[in-house]
C-alpha positions as CSV (number, residue, x, y, z in Angstrom):
1,M,0.0,0.0,0.0
2,G,2.9,2.4,0.7
3,D,2.5,5.7,2.5
4,V,-1.1,6.9,2.0
5,L,-2.0,10.2,3.5
6,A,-5.7,11.0,4.1
7,I,-6.6,14.6,4.4
8,V,-10.1,15.4,5.6
9,G,-11.9,18.3,7.3
10,S,-14.5,21.0,7.3
11,T,-16.3,22.3,4.3
12,W,-16.7,25.8,5.8
13,F,-14.7,27.9,8.2
14,A,-15.6,30.9,10.3
15,D,-11.9,31.9,10.2
16,V,-11.2,34.0,7.1
17,T,-7.6,32.9,7.1
18,A,-8.3,29.2,7.5
19,F,-7.8,28.1,3.9
20,D,-4.5,30.0,3.6
21,T,-3.4,28.3,6.9
22,A,-4.6,24.9,5.7
23,R,-2.8,25.2,2.4
24,T,0.5,26.0,4.2
25,E,0.0,23.0,6.5
26,I,-0.8,20.6,3.7
27,L,2.2,21.7,1.6
28,G,4.4,21.4,4.7
29,V,3.3,17.8,5.2
30,F,4.0,17.1,1.5
31,H,7.5,18.6,1.7
32,R,8.5,16.9,5.0
33,R,7.4,13.4,4.0
34,R,6.0,13.1,0.5
35,P,3.2,10.5,0.5
36,D,2.9,7.9,-2.2
37,A,-0.8,8.8,-2.5
38,V,-3.4,11.1,-1.0
39,V,-7.0,9.9,-0.2
40,S,-9.9,12.1,0.6
41,G,-13.7,12.2,0.5
42,G,-14.1,14.7,-2.3
43,A,-16.2,17.1,-0.3
44,P,-16.0,20.9,-0.8
45,G,-13.5,22.6,1.5
46,I,-10.5,20.8,2.9
47,D,-11.0,17.5,1.0
48,S,-11.1,19.3,-2.4
49,L,-8.2,21.6,-1.4
50,A,-6.0,18.6,-0.5
51,A,-6.8,16.7,-3.7
52,R,-6.0,19.8,-5.8
53,L,-2.7,20.4,-4.1
54,A,-1.7,16.8,-4.4
55,R,-2.4,16.7,-8.1
56,E,-0.5,20.0,-8.6
57,H,2.5,18.2,-7.0
58,G,2.2,15.0,-9.0
59,I,0.9,12.9,-6.1
60,P,-1.8,10.3,-7.0
61,V,-5.2,11.0,-5.5
62,Q,-8.0,8.6,-4.6
63,E,-11.3,10.2,-3.7
64,H,-14.1,8.2,-2.0
65,L,-17.4,9.8,-2.9
66,P,-20.6,9.0,-1.1
67,R,-23.4,7.6,-3.3
68,Q,-26.1,8.6,-0.9
69,R,-26.4,11.9,1.0
70,R,-27.1,10.3,4.3
71,W,-24.9,9.0,7.2
72,A,-25.9,5.4,7.6
73,G,-26.6,2.7,5.0
74,E,-24.9,1.5,1.8
75,G,-23.1,4.3,-0.1
76,G,-23.6,6.8,2.8
77,F,-21.1,9.1,4.5
78,E,-20.3,6.5,7.2
79,E,-19.3,3.9,4.6
80,R,-17.3,6.6,2.7
81,N,-15.5,7.7,5.8
82,L,-14.6,4.2,6.8
83,L,-13.1,3.5,3.4
84,I,-10.9,6.6,3.9
85,A,-9.8,5.3,7.3
86,R,-9.1,1.8,6.0
87,D,-7.1,3.1,3.0
88,C,-4.7,5.4,4.8
89,T,-1.5,5.0,6.8
90,R,-1.6,8.6,8.0
91,L,-4.5,11.0,8.5
92,M,-4.6,14.7,8.9
93,R,-7.8,16.5,9.9
94,I,-8.2,20.2,9.5
95,A,-11.5,21.4,11.0
96,C,-13.3,24.5,12.0
97,R,-13.1,25.1,15.7
98,W,-16.8,25.7,15.7
99,S,-18.0,23.0,13.4
100,P,-21.5,21.7,14.3
101,T,-20.8,18.3,12.8
102,Y,-18.2,15.6,13.5
103,G,-17.9,13.5,10.3
104,S,-14.1,14.1,9.8
105,G,-13.5,13.6,13.5
106,W,-15.2,10.2,13.3
107,T,-13.0,9.4,10.4
108,L,-9.9,10.3,12.4
109,E,-11.0,8.1,15.3
110,Q,-11.5,5.1,12.9
111,A,-8.2,5.6,11.3
112,R,-6.5,5.8,14.7
113,R,-8.3,2.6,15.7
114,L,-7.0,0.9,12.6
115,G,-3.4,1.9,13.4
116,A,-2.9,5.0,11.3
117,D,-0.9,8.0,12.5
118,T,-3.3,10.8,13.0
119,W,-3.2,14.5,13.9
120,N,-5.9,17.1,14.3
121,L,-5.7,20.9,13.5
122,R,-8.5,23.1,14.5
123,L,-8.8,26.6,13.1
124,P,-8.7,29.3,14.4
125,Q,-6.0,27.9,16.6
126,T,-6.0,30.9,18.9
127,L,-8.5,33.5,19.9
128,A,-5.9,35.8,21.4
129,A,-7.1,38.9,19.5
130,G,-9.6,39.5,16.7
131,T,-13.1,40.5,15.7
132,L,-16.1,38.1,15.5
133,Y,-18.8,39.2,13.0
134,A,-22.2,37.9,14.0
135,P,-25.7,38.7,12.8
136,V,-27.9,40.9,15.1
137,G,-31.2,41.6,13.6
138,R,-30.6,42.5,10.0
139,S,-27.0,43.7,10.6
140,M,-23.6,42.0,10.7
141,V,-21.9,43.5,13.8
142,G,-18.3,43.2,14.9
143,L,-17.6,41.9,18.4
144,L,-14.1,42.7,19.7
145,V,-12.4,39.6,21.2
146,R,-9.3,39.4,23.5
147,D,-8.0,36.1,25.0
148,G,-11.1,34.3,24.0
149,V,-13.5,36.7,25.6
150,I,-15.9,39.3,24.0
151,V,-14.7,42.6,25.5
152,A,-16.5,45.2,23.3
153,L,-19.6,45.2,21.1
154,P,-21.6,47.9,19.3
155,A,-24.9,49.3,20.7
156,E,-27.0,47.1,18.4
157,A,-25.7,44.0,20.2
158,G,-26.1,45.5,23.7
159,T,-29.1,43.3,24.6
160,T,-27.5,40.0,23.5
161,G,-25.8,39.3,26.8
162,W,-22.5,38.5,24.9
163,L,-20.3,41.1,26.6
164,G,-17.8,39.5,28.9
165,R,-18.7,36.0,27.7
166,P,-16.2,33.5,26.2
167,V,-16.5,33.5,22.5
168,D,-16.5,29.7,22.0
169,P,-20.0,29.0,23.4
170,V,-21.4,32.1,21.7
171,V,-20.3,30.8,18.2
172,M,-21.4,27.3,19.0
173,S,-24.8,28.5,19.9
174,L,-25.0,30.4,16.6
175,R,-23.8,27.4,14.6
176,R,-26.4,25.1,16.2
177,R,-29.0,27.5,14.9
178,R,-27.3,27.4,11.5
179,V,-26.3,31.0,11.8
180,R,-22.9,31.9,10.3
181,A,-20.4,33.9,12.2
182,V,-17.1,35.1,10.8
183,W,-13.8,35.3,12.7
184,V,-11.1,37.9,11.6
185,P,-7.8,37.6,13.5
186,L,-6.2,40.9,14.4
187,K,-3.2,40.2,12.2
188,A,-5.6,39.6,9.2
189,A,-7.6,42.7,9.9
190,G,-4.6,45.0,10.6
191,K,-6.9,46.7,13.2
192,P,-10.2,45.8,14.7
193,G,-13.0,46.0,12.1
194,R,-13.8,44.2,8.8
195,P,-11.0,44.2,6.2
196,S,-11.9,46.5,3.3
197,G,-13.7,44.7,0.5
198,I,-14.2,41.4,2.3
199,S,-17.7,39.9,2.4
200,P,-17.9,37.2,5.1
201,D,-20.1,34.9,3.1
202,R,-18.0,35.1,-0.1
203,R,-14.7,34.7,1.8
204,N,-15.9,31.7,3.8
205,G,-17.8,29.7,1.2
206,P,-17.1,26.0,0.5
């Protein structure tokens, strides 16, 4: 079988820098220990990024695609993910810190159970400083975050109860309601506030 690297992860990220970070991490893995093949699930996001980068570097790619858009049963996501776990000798998972689903995490657990080397990267890795954009009414408002805590917010968000709260449970609550939030690290924004010309939905699409 040789050295087969599986790369799986989220289809969407709140962090606007996530795909740049993911690209750097994937290429770093290729350069440190070039795999004989890359396997993924063909989903939008990390799976597709990994397959594209592998092909650009002349690495054979095997994509296991689900035949049914459901978890259990023949041809479903569970079967697809188990094929990925069985086919790899190493598995890298790159996931949104606030992902409401755990499909790629389940794949990592199965690969580890079957003896593969695994590692897990969650993005954003740190919440030291940045701005979280979240919908309040019909507006997208910026919440200033320091050391993982919401420390300032505009008047429109004054009744949310978010001020002084850790940002993780706030975003997880939004994601459970299928509401998208956008994380802009301070280094990406240059200063608190939305970077000029960036639409959260366009920047963070699959």
